[in-house]
C-alpha positions, 0 to 999 in steps of 0.5 A: 186549175193552174195553167199559163194562159188558162183563163183565156185558153183552157177554160173556154175548152172546158166550158164547151166540153161541159156544154156539149154534154149538157152538164152544168159547169161547176160553180166552185171551179177555180182558175190560177193563171200564171200569165195573169199573175205575172202580168199583175205582179211583174208588170215591167217584163219584156216576156211573159212566156212560160219558159222565160218566167221559169228561167227568170223565177226558178233559175232553170231553162225549160227544154222544148223537147220536154213537151206538155209534161215539162210545161206543166212542171214549169207552170207549177214551179212558176206559180209556186215561186210567185206565191212564195215571193208575193203570197201570204205565205212568202216574204214579199210585201205585196202578198194581198195583191197576189191573193186578190188576183187569185181571188178575182180569177176564181170569181171569174170561173 
């Protein structure tokens, strides 16, 4: 799952939903939290709101009237841009840092 604030907000809802159905949460479930990635990779920002990250990293404004679908598109674009800049497949030098953050998040799942 990819989401902004997903590790702290979305994942607990999923855990509760599984528990309410007496189902075991999948052990291999992975969380890619753009908030956590941005905090680690861009530590001196004034704002970590998804709209601000999207504007600054992707060069476009996030329109508030777009609702959840716009937030999803912005989140995907932000995680893609962070991976491009900092991941193994990008040209940024801290590639292992991005991968370590993502791996740490996955192990918390």
